[in-house]
Structures are given as structure tokens and as C-alpha cells.
C-alpha positions as CSV (number, residue, x, y, z in Angstrom):
1,X,3.2,-11.8,23.0
2,X,5.7,-8.9,22.2
3,X,7.3,-9.2,18.8
4,X,11.1,-9.4,18.6
5,X,12.7,-6.2,17.6
6,X,16.4,-5.8,16.9
7,X,18.1,-2.6,16.0
8,X,21.5,-2.3,17.7
9,X,25.1,-2.2,16.6
10,X,24.5,-5.8,16.0
11,X,21.5,-5.3,13.9
12,X,21.4,-6.6,10.3
13,X,24.0,-5.1,7.9
14,X,24.1,-5.7,4.2
15,X,26.9,-4.7,1.9
16,X,25.6,-2.9,-1.2
17,X,27.4,-1.4,-4.2
18,X,27.3,1.8,-2.6
19,X,28.4,0.8,0.9
20,X,26.8,-0.9,4.0
21,X,23.3,-0.4,5.2
22,X,21.9,-1.3,8.6
23,X,18.2,-2.3,8.9
24,X,16.1,-3.8,11.6
25,X,14.6,-7.1,12.4
26,X,10.9,-7.3,13.6
27,X,8.8,-10.5,14.0
28,X,11.0,-12.4,11.7
29,X,11.3,-9.8,8.9
30,X,14.4,-7.9,8.0
31,X,13.4,-4.4,7.1
32,X,15.4,-1.7,5.2
33,X,13.8,1.6,4.5
34,X,15.0,4.7,2.7
35,X,17.7,3.2,0.5
36,X,19.0,5.8,-2.1
37,X,19.2,3.9,-5.4
38,X,20.0,6.9,-7.7
39,X,20.6,10.5,-8.1
40,X,19.7,12.9,-10.8
41,X,19.7,16.6,-11.7
42,X,16.4,18.1,-12.6
43,X,15.1,16.9,-15.8
44,X,18.2,14.6,-16.4
45,X,18.9,10.9,-16.5
46,X,19.4,9.2,-13.1
47,X,23.0,8.2,-12.2
48,X,24.4,5.8,-9.5
49,X,24.7,7.0,-5.9
50,X,28.2,8.1,-4.9
51,X,29.8,5.4,-2.5
52,X,30.0,6.0,1.2
53,X,32.3,4.8,4.0
54,X,31.0,3.3,7.3
55,X,27.5,2.0,7.8
56,X,24.2,4.1,6.9
57,X,21.0,3.4,8.8
58,X,18.2,2.3,6.6
59,X,15.3,2.5,9.1
60,X,13.3,5.7,8.0
61,X,11.3,5.9,4.7
62,X,12.9,8.3,2.2
63,X,11.5,11.5,0.6
64,X,8.6,11.1,-1.7
65,X,8.2,13.2,-5.0
66,X,6.6,16.5,-4.5
67,X,3.1,16.8,-5.7
68,X,1.6,19.5,-7.8
69,X,-1.5,20.2,-5.5
70,X,-2.3,19.8,-1.9
71,X,-3.3,16.4,-0.9
72,X,-6.8,16.1,0.4
73,X,-7.4,13.2,3.0
74,X,-10.7,11.4,2.4
75,X,-12.0,7.8,2.3
76,X,-9.5,6.6,4.8
77,X,-11.8,3.9,6.0
78,X,-11.6,2.4,2.5
79,X,-7.9,3.2,1.7
80,X,-6.0,4.2,4.7
81,X,-3.1,6.7,3.5
82,X,0.2,8.0,4.7
83,X,1.5,11.6,4.1
84,X,5.3,11.9,4.1
85,X,8.0,14.7,3.7
86,X,8.5,15.6,-0.1
87,X,11.7,16.3,-2.0
88,X,12.4,16.1,-5.6
89,X,15.6,14.0,-4.8
90,X,13.2,11.0,-4.1
91,X,14.9,8.0,-5.6
92,X,14.5,5.9,-2.5
93,X,13.4,2.3,-2.0
94,X,12.3,-0.2,0.8
95,X,13.0,-3.8,1.3
96,X,11.4,-6.6,3.4
97,X,12.7,-10.0,3.5
98,X,12.8,-12.9,6.0
99,X,16.5,-13.9,5.0
100,X,19.8,-12.1,4.3
101,X,21.5,-15.3,3.1
102,X,23.0,-15.0,-0.5
103,X,22.0,-18.6,-1.1
104,X,18.3,-18.1,-0.2
105,X,17.4,-17.2,-3.8
106,X,13.9,-16.1,-3.0
107,X,11.6,-14.5,-5.7
108,X,11.8,-10.7,-5.8
109,X,8.5,-8.7,-6.2
110,X,9.1,-5.0,-7.1
111,X,5.9,-2.9,-6.4
112,X,5.3,0.3,-8.5
113,X,2.8,2.7,-6.9
114,X,-0.2,4.2,-8.5
115,X,-1.2,7.9,-8.9
116,X,-1.2,8.2,-12.7
117,X,2.3,9.4,-13.6
118,X,1.5,12.7,-11.5
119,X,1.2,11.6,-7.8
120,X,1.3,8.7,-5.2
121,X,4.4,7.3,-3.5
122,X,5.7,3.9,-2.2
123,X,4.1,4.2,1.1
124,X,1.0,6.3,0.4
125,X,-1.2,3.4,1.2
126,X,-0.8,1.5,4.5
127,X,-1.6,-1.6,2.4
128,X,1.7,-1.2,0.4
129,X,3.7,-2.5,3.3
130,X,5.6,-5.7,2.4
131,X,6.1,-7.3,5.8
132,X,3.3,-9.9,5.4
133,X,4.3,-10.7,1.9
134,X,8.0,-11.3,3.3
135,X,6.9,-13.2,6.3
136,X,4.1,-15.4,5.0
137,X,5.0,-15.6,1.3
138,X,8.7,-16.1,1.4
139,X,9.6,-13.3,-1.2
140,X,11.9,-10.2,-1.1
141,X,9.5,-7.4,-1.3
142,X,10.7,-4.0,-2.7
143,X,8.7,-0.6,-3.0
144,X,10.1,2.6,-4.5
145,X,9.7,6.2,-5.1
146,X,10.5,8.0,-8.4
147,X,10.1,11.4,-10.2
148,X,6.5,12.3,-11.2
149,X,4.6,15.1,-12.8
150,X,6.7,18.1,-14.1
151,X,9.9,16.6,-12.5
152,X,9.5,13.1,-14.3
153,X,7.6,13.9,-17.5
154,X,8.3,17.5,-18.7
155,X,9.7,17.3,-22.3
156,X,12.7,19.6,-22.4
157,X,14.3,17.8,-25.4
158,X,14.0,21.0,-27.5
159,X,16.5,22.6,-25.3
160,X,19.5,20.4,-25.6
161,X,20.9,16.8,-25.4
162,X,21.0,16.6,-21.6
163,X,17.3,16.8,-21.6
164,X,16.9,14.2,-24.4
165,X,14.8,11.9,-22.4
166,X,13.4,14.3,-19.8
167,X,9.7,13.2,-20.8
168,X,10.6,9.7,-19.5
169,X,12.7,10.7,-16.7
170,X,10.3,9.2,-14.1
171,X,10.5,5.8,-16.1
172,X,14.3,6.1,-16.2
173,X,14.2,6.2,-12.5
174,X,12.4,2.9,-12.4
175,X,15.0,1.4,-14.7
176,X,17.7,2.7,-12.4
177,X,15.9,1.1,-9.5
178,X,15.6,-2.2,-11.3
179,X,19.4,-2.1,-12.2
180,X,20.0,-1.4,-8.4
181,X,18.0,-4.6,-7.6
182,X,20.0,-6.7,-10.1
183,X,23.2,-5.5,-8.5
184,X,22.2,-5.8,-4.8
185,X,19.2,-8.0,-4.0
186,X,21.1,-11.1,-3.7
187,X,22.4,-9.6,-0.4
188,X,18.9,-9.5,0.9
189,X,18.2,-13.1,0.1
190,X,16.7,-12.3,-3.4
191,X,17.1,-14.0,-6.7
192,X,18.1,-11.4,-9.3
193,X,17.0,-13.9,-11.9
194,X,13.4,-14.2,-10.6
195,X,12.1,-10.5,-10.4
196,X,8.4,-9.8,-10.9
197,X,7.3,-6.1,-11.5
198,X,3.8,-5.1,-10.5
199,X,1.6,-2.1,-10.0
200,X,-1.9,-0.9,-9.8
201,X,-3.5,2.0,-11.8
202,X,-0.6,4.3,-12.7
203,X,1.6,1.6,-11.4
204,X,0.2,-0.8,-13.8
205,X,0.7,1.8,-16.6
206,X,4.3,2.1,-15.5
207,X,4.6,-1.7,-15.5
208,X,3.4,-1.6,-19.2
209,X,5.8,1.1,-19.9
210,X,8.7,-0.8,-18.5
211,X,7.7,-3.9,-20.7
212,X,8.1,-1.4,-23.7
213,X,11.4,-0.1,-22.7
214,X,14.4,-1.9,-24.0
215,X,16.7,-0.5,-21.5
216,X,14.5,-2.6,-18.9
217,X,14.6,-5.8,-20.8
218,X,16.2,-8.4,-18.5
219,X,16.0,-6.6,-15.3
220,X,12.7,-8.3,-14.6
221,X,11.2,-11.5,-15.7
222,X,7.4,-11.4,-15.0
223,X,4.8,-8.7,-14.7
224,X,1.3,-8.1,-12.9
225,X,-0.9,-5.2,-13.9
226,X,-3.8,-4.3,-11.5
227,X,-6.4,-1.8,-13.0
228,X,-3.7,-0.3,-15.1
229,X,-4.8,-0.8,-18.9
230,X,-6.5,2.6,-19.4
231,X,-5.4,4.1,-22.7
232,X,-3.5,7.3,-22.7
233,X,-2.7,9.5,-25.7
234,X,0.7,11.4,-24.9
235,X,1.0,15.0,-25.5
236,X,3.3,16.0,-28.4
237,X,6.8,17.4,-27.9
238,X,5.4,20.4,-29.7
239,X,2.8,21.0,-27.2
240,X,5.4,20.6,-24.3
241,X,7.6,23.2,-26.1
242,X,4.7,25.7,-26.1
243,X,4.1,24.9,-22.3
244,X,7.6,25.6,-21.5
245,X,7.7,28.9,-23.3
246,X,4.7,30.0,-21.7
247,X,5.9,28.7,-18.2
248,X,9.1,30.8,-18.8
249,X,7.2,33.9,-19.7
250,X,5.2,33.4,-16.5
251,X,8.4,33.7,-14.6
252,X,9.6,36.8,-16.5
253,X,12.0,34.7,-18.6
254,X,12.7,34.0,-22.3
255,X,13.4,30.8,-24.0
256,X,17.1,31.5,-23.7
257,X,16.7,31.1,-19.9
258,X,15.6,27.7,-20.1
259,X,18.4,26.3,-17.8
260,X,16.9,28.4,-14.9
261,X,14.1,26.2,-14.8
262,X,16.5,23.7,-13.3
263,X,16.9,26.0,-10.2
264,X,13.4,27.4,-9.9
265,X,12.0,26.4,-6.5
266,X,9.5,23.5,-7.0
267,X,6.5,25.5,-5.8
268,X,7.3,28.5,-8.0
269,X,7.8,26.3,-10.9
270,X,4.5,24.6,-10.4
271,X,2.5,27.9,-9.9
272,X,4.0,29.2,-13.2
273,X,3.5,25.9,-15.1
274,X,-0.4,25.9,-13.8
275,X,-0.8,29.3,-15.3
276,X,0.8,28.4,-18.5
277,X,-1.1,25.3,-18.8
278,X,-4.6,27.2,-18.2
279,X,-3.7,29.7,-21.0
280,X,-2.6,27.0,-23.5
281,X,-5.7,24.9,-22.6
282,X,-7.9,27.8,-23.5
283,X,-6.0,28.3,-26.8
284,X,-5.9,24.7,-28.2
285,X,-8.3,22.9,-25.9
286,X,-5.7,20.4,-24.8
287,X,-5.2,19.6,-21.3
288,X,-1.8,18.3,-20.4
289,X,-1.6,14.6,-19.1
290,X,1.8,13.6,-17.6
291,X,2.8,10.5,-19.5
292,X,5.8,8.8,-21.1
293,X,6.2,9.6,-24.7
294,X,7.5,7.2,-27.4
295,X,11.0,8.1,-28.6
296,X,14.2,6.2,-29.2
297,X,14.3,5.0,-25.6
298,X,10.6,4.1,-25.1
299,X,8.8,2.2,-27.8
300,X,5.3,3.5,-27.0
301,X,2.5,1.7,-25.1
302,X,-0.2,-0.7,-26.6
303,X,-2.8,-0.5,-28.0
304,X,-1.2,2.4,-30.2
305,X,2.0,0.6,-30.6
306,X,2.9,-3.2,-30.8
307,X,4.4,-5.2,-27.8
308,X,8.3,-5.3,-27.9
309,X,10.0,-8.6,-28.2
310,X,10.7,-8.7,-24.5
311,X,7.1,-8.0,-23.7
312,X,6.1,-10.9,-26.1
313,X,7.8,-13.3,-23.9
314,X,7.0,-11.8,-20.5
315,X,4.5,-13.8,-18.3
316,X,1.7,-11.7,-17.4
317,X,-1.2,-11.6,-14.8
318,X,-3.6,-8.7,-15.5
319,X,-6.9,-7.7,-14.2
320,X,-9.3,-4.9,-12.8
321,X,-12.2,-4.5,-10.2
322,X,-15.9,-4.4,-10.9
323,X,-16.6,-0.9,-10.0
324,X,-13.4,1.0,-10.7
325,X,-14.8,4.5,-10.4
326,X,-16.6,4.0,-7.1
327,X,-18.3,7.4,-7.6
328,X,-22.1,6.1,-7.0
329,X,-23.0,6.4,-3.3
330,X,-23.9,3.1,-1.7
331,X,-27.6,2.4,-1.9
332,X,-28.4,0.3,1.3
333,X,-32.0,-0.4,0.2
334,X,-31.3,-1.3,-3.4
335,X,-32.4,-4.9,-3.1
336,X,-35.8,-3.5,-2.1
337,X,-36.1,-1.5,-5.4
338,X,-38.7,-3.0,-7.8
339,X,-37.4,-4.0,-11.2
340,X,-39.1,-1.2,-13.1
341,X,-37.4,1.3,-10.6
342,X,-33.9,-0.4,-11.2
343,X,-34.5,-0.4,-14.9
344,X,-35.4,3.4,-14.9
345,X,-32.4,4.3,-13.0
346,X,-30.1,2.4,-15.5
347,X,-32.0,3.9,-18.6
348,X,-31.3,7.2,-16.9
349,X,-27.5,6.5,-17.0
350,X,-27.2,4.7,-20.4
351,X,-30.2,5.4,-22.3
352,X,-28.9,7.7,-25.0
353,X,-28.8,5.3,-27.8
354,X,-31.3,5.3,-30.8
355,X,-33.0,2.0,-29.5
356,X,-32.4,2.7,-25.7
357,X,-35.3,0.3,-24.6
358,X,-33.7,-2.6,-26.4
359,X,-30.0,-1.8,-25.6
360,X,-30.7,-1.2,-21.8
361,X,-32.8,-4.5,-21.6
362,X,-29.9,-6.3,-23.3
363,X,-27.4,-4.7,-20.9
364,X,-29.3,-5.9,-18.0
365,X,-29.8,-9.3,-19.3
366,X,-26.1,-9.6,-20.0
367,X,-25.1,-8.4,-16.6
368,X,-27.4,-10.8,-14.8
369,X,-26.1,-13.7,-16.9
370,X,-22.5,-12.7,-16.1
371,X,-23.1,-11.9,-12.5
372,X,-26.4,-13.7,-11.4
373,X,-25.8,-13.2,-7.7
374,X,-25.5,-9.4,-8.1
375,X,-28.0,-6.5,-8.2
376,X,-28.2,-4.9,-11.6
377,X,-27.9,-1.5,-10.1
378,X,-24.2,-2.2,-9.8
379,X,-24.3,-1.2,-13.4
380,X,-24.6,2.4,-12.2
381,X,-21.0,2.0,-10.8
382,X,-19.6,-0.4,-13.4
383,X,-16.0,-0.1,-14.5
384,X,-16.1,2.7,-17.3
385,X,-12.3,3.0,-17.8
386,X,-10.3,-0.3,-17.5
387,X,-12.1,-3.5,-18.4
388,X,-12.8,-2.7,-22.0
389,X,-9.3,-1.6,-22.6
390,X,-8.0,-4.6,-20.5
391,X,-9.8,-7.1,-22.8
392,X,-8.3,-5.5,-26.0
393,X,-4.9,-5.4,-24.2
394,X,-5.2,-9.2,-23.5
395,X,-6.2,-10.1,-27.0
396,X,-3.2,-8.3,-28.4
397,X,-0.9,-9.8,-25.9
398,X,-2.3,-13.3,-26.5
399,X,-2.0,-12.6,-30.3
400,X,1.5,-11.3,-30.2
401,X,3.1,-13.2,-27.6
402,X,5.7,-16.0,-28.1
403,X,3.8,-19.2,-28.1
404,X,3.7,-20.6,-24.6
405,X,4.1,-17.4,-22.8
406,X,1.4,-17.5,-20.0
407,X,-1.3,-14.9,-19.8
408,X,-3.9,-14.9,-16.8
409,X,-6.8,-12.5,-16.3
410,X,-8.8,-11.8,-13.2
411,X,-11.7,-9.7,-12.1
412,X,-12.1,-8.5,-8.4
413,X,-15.8,-8.5,-8.0
414,X,-16.4,-8.2,-4.1
415,X,-19.2,-6.2,-2.8
416,X,-18.2,-4.8,0.5
417,X,-20.4,-4.5,3.6
418,X,-20.0,-0.7,3.5
419,X,-23.1,1.6,4.1
420,X,-25.3,-1.3,2.9
421,X,-23.2,-2.7,0.2
422,X,-20.5,-1.2,-2.3
423,X,-18.9,-2.6,-5.4
424,X,-15.1,-3.2,-5.5
425,X,-13.7,0.2,-6.2
426,X,-10.4,1.3,-7.6
427,X,-7.5,0.1,-5.2
428,X,-9.8,-2.3,-3.2
429,X,-8.0,-5.3,-4.4
430,X,-4.5,-4.2,-3.3
431,X,-4.9,-5.2,0.5
432,X,-6.0,-8.8,-0.4
433,X,-3.2,-9.4,-2.9
434,X,-0.7,-7.9,-0.4
435,X,-1.9,-10.0,2.5
436,X,-2.6,-6.8,4.2
437,X,-6.6,-6.8,4.5
438,X,-6.3,-6.7,8.3
439,X,-4.7,-3.2,7.9
440,X,-7.8,-1.8,6.0
441,X,-11.1,-1.3,8.0
442,X,-13.7,-2.2,5.4
443,X,-11.9,-5.4,4.5
444,X,-12.8,-6.8,7.8
445,X,-15.7,-9.0,6.7
446,X,-16.3,-12.3,8.6
447,X,-15.6,-15.3,6.4
448,X,-14.4,-13.4,3.6
449,X,-11.3,-11.5,4.6
450,X,-9.0,-14.4,5.2
451,X,-10.4,-16.5,2.4
452,X,-9.9,-13.8,-0.2
453,X,-6.5,-12.8,1.1
454,X,-5.3,-16.5,0.9
455,X,-6.7,-16.9,-2.6
456,X,-5.4,-13.6,-4.1
457,X,-2.2,-13.2,-2.1
458,X,-1.4,-16.9,-2.8
459,X,-2.0,-16.5,-6.4
460,X,0.4,-13.3,-6.6
461,X,3.0,-15.0,-4.6
462,X,3.0,-18.2,-6.7
463,X,3.0,-16.2,-10.0
464,X,6.1,-14.5,-8.9
465,X,7.7,-17.8,-8.0
466,X,6.8,-19.8,-11.0
467,X,4.9,-17.8,-13.5
468,X,1.6,-19.7,-12.6
469,X,-0.8,-18.2,-10.1
470,X,-2.4,-21.7,-9.3
471,X,-2.1,-22.9,-5.7
472,X,-4.0,-25.1,-3.4
473,X,-6.0,-22.4,-1.9
474,X,-7.9,-21.5,-5.2
475,X,-11.4,-23.0,-5.6
476,X,-10.4,-24.4,-9.1
477,X,-7.7,-24.3,-11.6
478,X,-7.0,-20.9,-13.1
479,X,-6.6,-21.3,-16.9
480,X,-4.2,-19.7,-19.1
481,X,-6.2,-17.0,-21.0
482,X,-6.9,-17.6,-24.7
483,X,-9.3,-15.9,-27.2
484,X,-11.3,-19.0,-27.5
485,X,-12.5,-19.7,-24.1
486,X,-11.7,-16.3,-22.3
487,X,-11.3,-18.0,-18.9
488,X,-11.2,-15.3,-16.1
489,X,-10.6,-16.0,-12.3
490,X,-13.4,-13.9,-10.6
491,X,-12.4,-13.2,-7.1
492,X,-15.5,-12.7,-4.8
493,X,-17.3,-14.2,-1.6
494,X,-17.3,-17.3,-3.7
495,X,-14.5,-17.1,-6.2
496,X,-14.7,-19.1,-9.5
497,X,-13.5,-19.4,-13.1
498,X,-15.9,-18.0,-15.6
499,X,-15.5,-18.5,-19.3
500,X,-16.6,-16.1,-22.0
501,X,-18.8,-14.4,-19.5
502,X,-18.2,-10.6,-20.1
503,X,-17.0,-9.6,-23.5
504,X,-20.4,-8.9,-24.9
505,X,-21.4,-7.3,-21.8
506,X,-18.4,-5.0,-21.7
507,X,-18.5,-3.9,-25.2
508,X,-22.3,-3.0,-25.1
509,X,-21.7,-1.1,-21.8
510,X,-18.9,0.7,-23.4
511,X,-21.0,1.6,-26.5
512,X,-23.6,3.0,-24.2
513,X,-21.4,5.3,-22.1
514,X,-22.3,8.9,-22.6
515,X,-19.7,10.8,-24.4
516,X,-17.4,12.9,-21.9
517,X,-17.7,16.6,-21.5
518,X,-15.8,18.9,-23.9
519,X,-12.3,19.2,-22.5
520,X,-11.8,22.5,-20.6
521,X,-8.9,24.3,-19.2
522,X,-8.2,22.6,-15.8
523,X,-9.1,24.3,-12.6
524,X,-6.3,24.9,-10.1
525,X,-5.9,25.7,-6.4
526,X,-6.4,29.4,-5.7
527,X,-2.6,29.6,-4.9
528,X,-2.0,29.3,-8.6
529,X,-3.9,32.1,-9.8
530,X,-1.6,35.0,-9.0
531,X,1.5,35.9,-11.0
532,X,4.8,36.6,-9.4
533,X,8.5,37.4,-10.1
534,X,11.0,34.8,-9.1
535,X,14.1,36.3,-7.7
536,X,17.2,34.4,-9.1
């Protein structure tokens, strides 16, 4: 049966603070794409969009933030992507809703994309689409783009007041988007008093950042963090100042010419920055990482800093997947490996301690106790970045939160029927939480896809509605997390709540991880290697 599509002069029109927008109706969902929520000068704070007359079409996705390197397609069967036109004026958002009535008062879910603070977009993953959440879940679903990398997080504060918060410009965009939601979402059927922000990977870190940003307090009411609790240690303002001076030098400029960086074509700026960063990394051994930096506007992220008063009273759902890195190739015949061969492979990966035989034996024992239905070779691809930090983050959130503020933990532990079996990798939980598993090839597992989608998607939706993820489709009651029983919902082919099943395992595993290689100057695409003069 053909789906109903409506986009004519009579198509849905919504009045916003800036002017009127026309979307389209498809299969019961009103869709508005490419809504400009803010403008901004380079390195400067966002400002409201100038009002317009007439009706603007909102039927095409807006520009995404330019990236600093060429995207390389790959793994599309696991994570289908979209690639879209780029422009630094990228402050656009998209809305899916099944009602335009101001009295609908539906929960609002604002998705913040991943890609650290450097890459990604609101439409990068096909699974980011909000049509199923709106149609089946009765929420207003919002996704958005914002400034990233050198545009969103270069600390220009040493060069004047107009750049005071340039290191957090990308987060300031997110605040501007939430302000737009507060001022306009009612016209799309949403309740501005019930907004949930959530994100995965870098989007989870951005969610944490918003919880630590006083300007965002009151603009959202609940939060979900998916694989977003990796620690980061921000680069200092002094390091940024060195980078900027070297970048200016690469362009044949001096520090007195700093304002010309506002006008340098983005590709020229990126090439100059890349050469400057390579030089500075060789000098001081520090590789720059685009992150927010604590100042008078952003209060710093846990665990380095305490939770803000607003974060202490924000209901939170937080989790990760069992094999985040996803770097070990699938081993189709792993179940046929004898126990001694499995142990030898694990010792090769983690046997660097003084008592390797004892520690590896204990690691395998704890893993089999925590996950009795899984092959211990999954340890070769176990999460080496998020889970340890997540448990520390959850403990601090539990200890510092105002009494009665709910906290829920999950682990996505599914093993996919992919080349003989592969543990859930970074991003693999998104399609299930978004009710979009049918859009991702590897999610099509008979008897599993619909079940997990109903369990996870239903939990995310109910948490957005009420602050409690429990719903009739879960196998058992999901308890509020505390540091006594440590109850965690484990989503799998057979989902279940497990109590205090992982702390000792995760801490031992973390202690056995081999130290990372010594930091080196980053490598760049060959296009960055040559010097050039920029003609002004």
C-alpha cells in the first residue's frame, strides 16, 4: 500500500519565532528538515536567525559542518551512512512529529550526533532518522547540526573579547538549538517542559557537557548517554595559543593578523592548522583534541570536576556496548577452539602483569561468571574505553545527585550474526533504541530484531515520557542504580537485569590493558603536507 504524502500549498505550515515553515506529511508523520536555528560569525557566539516574510520550505536537510579530513566510506553493512554538502554555517535542525497541535504536549527528544567534537552530523547515520520514533512512540523527535573541530573548539580567547568562548562555540550552538526548541516546539506538538537530550559517543560527551553548562540549565529535563563516558583531558589555552601562532605563520601572517583567520577559506585554514599541529606535537608531544574547556561558561566535565547543581537533579539513563572498539575480526570458528588455545590468545593480549597466569585465569573466570552464555574470546574485543569510566561516572552521579533523582544503567551485549559472530560494536545499539533496526542490514536477526527494538526503543521512549524506562515489553523490572546492588539492564538475545556482575571484571580488565603507545605527531592526508600562500 502506498504511503500518504502531502507537500502542496496546503502542506503543514508552522509559525516559528523567525517566520513560517512548510514541511511535509508522510505516512502520518509531519516532517520538517533544514530549519535554521542560529547564525554565527566564525569563532563567535551564535545569535538568533533574522526573521523572514512569507513561508519557507523545510523539506531538505541543511548543511553539515565541514570536516577536517576526507571521509572514507566503510562498514556500511554495519553502520549505513549518508554524506551531505558541507558549510560552516551549519546550524540546522530537523523535526519529526505526528501532531502539530499546541495542546498535544508530547515529550521532546533532542538527539546529539557522535563523532567526538570533530566530525559527524545529524543525518550521518541512516539510523538517526526520527520517523519511527514519532510514528510509533508519540514523541517529537529533533536532530541537529552544530559547529565542530577548528570551527567549534579553537580557543581564540587570547585575541579579544569577541572570541571569549570560542573554545566552546560548538556547545554554544547546542544551547542555541535548545533555546530554539523552548521557543518553538509547542507549534510542532511538543512539550517544552519535557525535553530529553541524548547522544552516543561524542554526542554522549556533548550531553554530559550540557549538563555541566549553566546556560543550558532548564532547557532540558532528562538525559541519556550512550557510549559517551570516555574521559578527556582538555588542551590548555596556552597550547591553543601556540597552535594559533604557528597556524598564522603557516599562512605567512603574524599574531597581529589574527582576525584574518575569520576569512581564511576553510580548506586553507585546515591545511595550515594541520602543519602547525604536526610541528607542535613534535616539540611538546601533545596531540590536540577538540574538546570543550572549562571556563566561566562551562563548568568542566566529570570525573575531573564535580557535577553542577542542575546535573545533580537531572534523571539519567547511561550505558555502553560490550565490544566498543569492534577492532578484532570476527572468528567464525571460535567455539571450536579448545580451552587452552582460547586462554593462550587472551594471555597474548593481556598477559603483561607480574602474575599473568593468575590474572588471566581470574579474568576468564570473572567473564564467564558475568556472561555465562558467551565465549571468553569476546575478551579480545572487550570495551577498553567506556565501561570502566562509565561505572566511575555512575558512582559519582549516584553519590552527588539529589536524593530521589533516578539513575539507570544498561549494557548492550548482543552478538550479531555477522561473519560467524561479532560482539556489539560502537554505534550498534543506536538502530534498536531508535526503532530503526530494519534500516541496518546486520540488525536483521530472526526472533531478535523486533524483540530488542521493542525492549530498547520502548525504554528510551518511556524514559523520555516519565523519567522511568520501565514498560510492559521489558523482561523484568529495571531497577534504579545504586552502589549497593549495582543493577544493570543487559540487552541481549535474552535480556535480563544483572546485579553486581561486572565491577570486579571491568576493574581487573582495565588494569591488564597494555599501556598505549607513546604519543606522536598525528599523521595527515598528503594534501596537508605542502605549504602555501593564501592570497587575501
